[in-house]
C-alpha positions as CSV (number, residue, x, y, z in Angstrom):
1,M,-48.6,-28.6,6.4
2,L,-44.6,-28.1,5.6
3,T,-44.3,-26.0,8.7
4,F,-46.0,-29.0,10.7
5,F,-43.4,-31.2,9.2
6,L,-40.5,-29.0,10.3
7,K,-41.9,-28.4,13.9
8,A,-42.4,-32.0,14.6
9,F,-38.6,-32.6,14.7
10,D,-38.3,-30.0,17.3
11,L,-35.0,-29.0,16.2
12,F,-36.2,-25.2,14.8
13,T,-37.2,-21.7,16.5
14,T,-40.6,-20.6,14.7
15,E,-38.2,-18.0,12.8
16,E,-35.6,-20.6,11.9
17,I,-38.7,-22.4,10.0
18,A,-39.9,-19.2,8.5
19,T,-36.7,-19.2,6.9
20,V,-36.4,-22.9,6.0
21,V,-40.2,-22.5,4.5
22,S,-39.4,-19.4,2.3
23,L,-36.8,-21.1,0.4
24,F,-39.5,-23.7,-0.6
25,K,-41.4,-23.0,-4.1
26,P,-45.0,-24.4,-4.9
27,R,-45.4,-26.6,-7.8
28,T,-48.0,-28.5,-8.8
29,L,-48.4,-31.5,-11.0
30,V,-51.4,-33.1,-12.8
31,K,-51.7,-36.9,-12.8
32,H,-49.1,-38.6,-14.9
33,D,-46.4,-35.7,-14.6
34,F,-43.3,-36.5,-13.6
35,L,-41.1,-34.9,-11.1
36,I,-37.8,-36.4,-12.3
37,R,-37.5,-39.2,-15.4
38,E,-34.8,-41.4,-15.6
39,G,-31.5,-39.9,-17.2
40,E,-32.3,-36.4,-15.6
41,S,-30.3,-34.7,-13.1
42,C,-31.8,-34.2,-9.4
43,E,-31.3,-30.6,-8.2
44,E,-34.5,-30.3,-6.0
45,I,-36.1,-32.2,-3.1
46,A,-40.0,-31.6,-2.7
47,F,-42.5,-31.9,0.1
48,V,-45.6,-33.6,-0.8
49,E,-48.6,-31.5,0.5
50,S,-51.3,-33.1,-1.4
51,G,-51.1,-36.1,-4.2
52,L,-49.6,-39.8,-4.7
53,F,-46.4,-40.6,-6.5
54,R,-44.7,-43.7,-7.5
55,S,-41.3,-44.5,-8.2
56,Y,-40.0,-47.0,-10.6
57,Y,-37.5,-48.0,-13.0
58,T,-37.8,-49.7,-16.6
59,T,-36.2,-53.0,-17.0
60,D,-33.9,-53.9,-20.0
61,E,-37.1,-55.7,-21.3
62,G,-39.5,-52.2,-21.2
63,N,-41.3,-53.2,-17.8
64,E,-41.8,-50.9,-15.7
65,L,-41.3,-52.1,-11.9
66,T,-42.6,-49.9,-9.3
67,Y,-40.6,-49.9,-6.0
68,C,-42.3,-47.2,-3.8
69,F,-45.2,-44.9,-3.3
70,R,-44.9,-41.6,-1.7
71,F,-47.7,-40.1,0.3
72,P,-49.1,-36.3,1.7
73,N,-46.3,-35.5,4.1
74,D,-43.4,-37.4,2.7
75,L,-40.0,-35.8,1.5
76,I,-39.5,-37.0,-2.3
77,G,-37.0,-36.9,-4.5
78,A,-34.4,-39.1,-6.7
79,Y,-32.2,-39.2,-3.6
80,S,-29.1,-41.0,-5.3
81,A,-28.9,-38.7,-8.1
82,F,-29.2,-35.8,-5.7
83,I,-26.5,-37.2,-3.6
84,T,-23.9,-38.1,-6.4
85,G,-24.7,-35.3,-8.5
86,G,-25.3,-38.0,-11.4
87,K,-28.2,-39.3,-13.8
88,S,-31.3,-40.4,-12.2
89,V,-31.8,-44.5,-12.4
90,E,-35.8,-43.8,-11.6
91,H,-39.0,-41.9,-12.8
92,I,-41.1,-40.4,-9.9
93,Q,-44.5,-39.8,-11.2
94,A,-47.4,-38.3,-9.9
95,I,-50.9,-41.0,-9.9
96,A,-53.1,-38.4,-8.5
97,P,-52.8,-34.7,-8.6
98,A,-50.2,-32.8,-6.6
99,M,-49.3,-29.9,-4.6
100,L,-45.7,-29.8,-3.7
101,W,-43.0,-27.7,-2.1
102,V,-39.8,-28.0,-4.1
103,I,-36.3,-26.7,-2.5
104,Q,-33.4,-26.2,-4.5
105,K,-29.6,-28.2,-3.7
106,K,-28.3,-24.5,-3.4
107,D,-30.6,-23.7,-1.2
108,L,-30.4,-26.6,1.0
109,D,-26.5,-26.3,0.7
110,F,-27.3,-22.6,2.0
111,L,-29.0,-24.0,5.0
112,A,-26.4,-26.5,5.7
113,C,-24.0,-23.4,6.2
114,H,-26.1,-21.1,8.3
115,L,-28.3,-23.1,10.2
116,P,-26.4,-25.8,12.6
117,Q,-29.5,-27.9,13.3
118,W,-29.9,-28.1,9.7
119,N,-27.5,-31.0,9.6
120,T,-29.4,-32.8,12.3
121,F,-32.3,-32.8,10.5
122,L,-30.8,-34.0,7.2
123,K,-29.3,-37.0,9.5
124,R,-32.6,-37.7,11.1
125,I,-34.3,-37.6,7.0
126,A,-31.3,-40.0,6.2
127,E,-31.9,-42.2,9.0
128,Q,-35.9,-42.6,8.0
129,Q,-34.8,-43.0,4.5
130,Y,-32.7,-46.0,5.7
131,L,-35.2,-47.8,7.9
132,E,-37.9,-47.2,5.3
133,L,-35.5,-49.0,2.5
134,E,-34.5,-51.9,5.3
135,Q,-38.0,-52.3,6.0
136,R,-39.3,-52.9,2.2
137,V,-36.1,-54.9,1.8
138,M,-37.5,-57.0,4.9
139,Q,-41.2,-57.2,3.7
140,L,-40.0,-58.5,0.3
141,Q,-38.0,-61.5,1.6
142,R,-40.4,-62.4,4.7
143,E,-44.0,-61.1,3.8
144,T,-46.2,-62.9,1.5
145,A,-47.9,-60.3,-1.2
146,Q,-51.2,-60.7,1.0
147,Q,-49.1,-59.6,4.1
148,R,-47.8,-56.7,2.1
149,Y,-50.7,-55.7,0.9
150,K,-52.4,-55.7,4.1
151,N,-49.8,-53.4,5.5
152,L,-50.4,-50.9,2.8
153,L,-54.3,-51.0,3.9
154,L,-53.3,-50.6,7.9
155,N,-50.9,-47.6,7.0
156,H,-52.6,-45.7,4.0
157,P,-56.0,-46.9,3.5
158,N,-57.2,-43.4,2.0
159,F,-55.0,-43.9,-0.5
160,I,-55.0,-47.6,-1.8
161,Q,-57.8,-47.1,-3.6
162,L,-56.3,-44.4,-6.0
163,I,-53.5,-46.8,-7.0
164,P,-53.7,-48.4,-10.2
165,L,-54.1,-51.8,-10.0
166,Q,-51.0,-52.6,-12.4
167,Y,-48.9,-50.1,-10.3
168,L,-50.0,-51.9,-7.1
169,A,-49.4,-55.5,-8.8
170,S,-45.9,-54.3,-9.8
171,Y,-44.7,-52.9,-6.2
172,L,-46.0,-56.1,-4.3
173,G,-44.1,-58.3,-6.9
174,I,-47.1,-60.4,-8.2
175,T,-49.5,-60.2,-10.9
176,Q,-52.7,-58.2,-11.8
177,R,-55.0,-61.5,-11.3
178,H,-53.0,-62.5,-8.5
179,L,-53.7,-59.1,-6.4
180,S,-57.3,-59.5,-7.5
181,R,-57.6,-63.0,-5.4
182,I,-55.7,-61.2,-2.6
183,R,-58.2,-58.3,-2.9
184,K,-61.3,-60.9,-3.0
185,E,-59.7,-63.2,0.1
186,I,-59.2,-59.6,2.1
187,A,-62.8,-58.2,1.6
188,F,-64.6,-61.1,3.2
């Protein structure tokens, strides 16, 4: 899957893809394992081959607020900590058993120095992340919780049933009770 992901960008030769893939190492996580926890340094990025993740932070009151889900064929990491070298402000947790391909920052730096189109690839990934963030902000400001739920159903129908209701409700910015009402309305 990682090979196909890289091929889709139409930037690399077959040999270059083989070089890139060779720098990724496999890692499995069981349900509830963390890729990273708040306060840790982030020295790696991962490609999700299988599994499901949630990114969340904890409020001062101790509440967990889910702000992002990651699905197969996504890249995942605590990007702000990765970029700045600071500590992560988020937790990234597997909510289903997962198979990842992980690459270390030093290997990414190697690729940036030795593979000119790697920087184009990183630019495209950064652009995708920005667009996703902008879309999320717009959803929260312009769409109802019901519209956001329908959007998840449309884009990730195979995974929506795997997301525990408390995480889904938190992501939508509503209570579990309100989510139950929305699900009943949409089911009919």
